[in-house]
C-alpha positions in Angstrom: 115.0 103.9 71.1 117.3 100.7 71.5 116.6 97.8 69.5 116.4 95.6 72.7 113.4 97.8 74.0 111.8 98.0 70.8 111.7 94.0 70.8 110.5 94.0 74.3 107.7 96.2 73.3 106.7 94.0 70.2 106.2 91.0 72.5 102.6 91.4 73.5 101.5 92.3 69.8 103.4 89.2 68.6 101.5 87.0 70.8 98.3 88.7 69.9 98.8 88.4 66.1 99.7 84.8 66.7 96.6 84.2 68.5 94.5 85.9 65.7 96.3 83.6 63.1 95.5 80.5 65.2 91.8 81.6 65.5 91.6 82.0 61.8 93.5 78.6 61.1 91.0 76.9 63.8 87.9 78.5 62.0 89.1 77.0 58.7 89.7 73.5 60.3 93.3 73.7 59.4 94.8 73.8 62.9 93.2 73.3 66.3 94.0 75.0 69.5 95.1 71.9 71.0 97.8 71.5 68.8 98.9 75.0 68.5 100.8 75.2 71.6 104.4 74.7 69.9 103.9 77.9 68.0 103.8 79.8 71.1 107.1 78.1 72.3 108.7 78.9 68.9 107.4 82.4 69.1 109.0 82.9 72.7 112.4 81.3 71.3 112.6 83.5 68.5 111.7 86.7 70.5 114.4 85.8 73.1 117.0 85.1 70.6 116.1 88.5 68.9 116.6 90.3 72.3 120.0 88.7 72.9 121.0 89.6 69.5 120.1 93.0 70.1 121.9 93.3 73.6 124.9 91.9 71.9 124.8 94.3 69.2 124.7 97.2 71.8 127.4 95.6 73.7 125.7 95.7 77.2 123.3 94.5 79.6 119.7 95.3 79.9 119.2 99.0 80.6 117.3 98.3 83.7 116.9 95.4 85.9 113.7 93.4 86.3 111.2 94.9 88.9 111.9 94.0 92.5 115.7 93.3 91.7 118.0 94.4 94.5 119.8 97.8 93.7 123.5 97.0 93.1 125.1 100.0 94.6 124.3 102.8 97.3 121.6 105.6 96.2 123.9 108.6 97.0 127.7 107.9 96.1 128.7 109.8 99.4 126.4 107.3 101.5 129.2 104.7 101.4 131.7 107.2 103.0 129.7 108.2 105.8 129.3 111.6 104.5 125.7 113.1 105.0 123.9 113.3 101.7 123.4 117.0 102.2 125.8 118.9 104.1 124.4 120.8 107.2 121.4 118.6 107.3 120.9 116.0 110.1 121.2 112.3 108.9 118.7 111.1 111.7 115.0 110.8 111.0 114.0 112.6 114.1 115.6 116.3 114.3 117.7 116.6 117.3 115.8 119.7 118.6 112.4 118.2 118.7 112.4 117.6 122.6 113.3 121.3 123.2 109.7 122.6 122.1 107.3 123.4 124.7 104.6 120.9 125.3 101.7 123.5 124.4 103.0 124.2 120.9 105.1 127.3 121.7 102.0 129.3 122.5 101.7 131.2 125.7 
């Protein structure tokens, strides 16, 4: 597993751990919830820096784009050339011989 994916998977548990630590500090009257919001920003920044460092060490971009991102190329490499994806198969959604059938379903 790549380091980038591992850091991404640890993001949720890191926030949950921070919430637990802040809850303990709030219970001990050391730090209140109203003054703990900078810790969440610091944690987010540290995690983003760690993700970037892992990507730089791997020498690439994220393995998959975010959900809903447009696909960068054709699904089938032959689709851009106009060659049908499966040789011998029609490329239309509706087969060409659909209207040659009998109206009663082929039964006599």
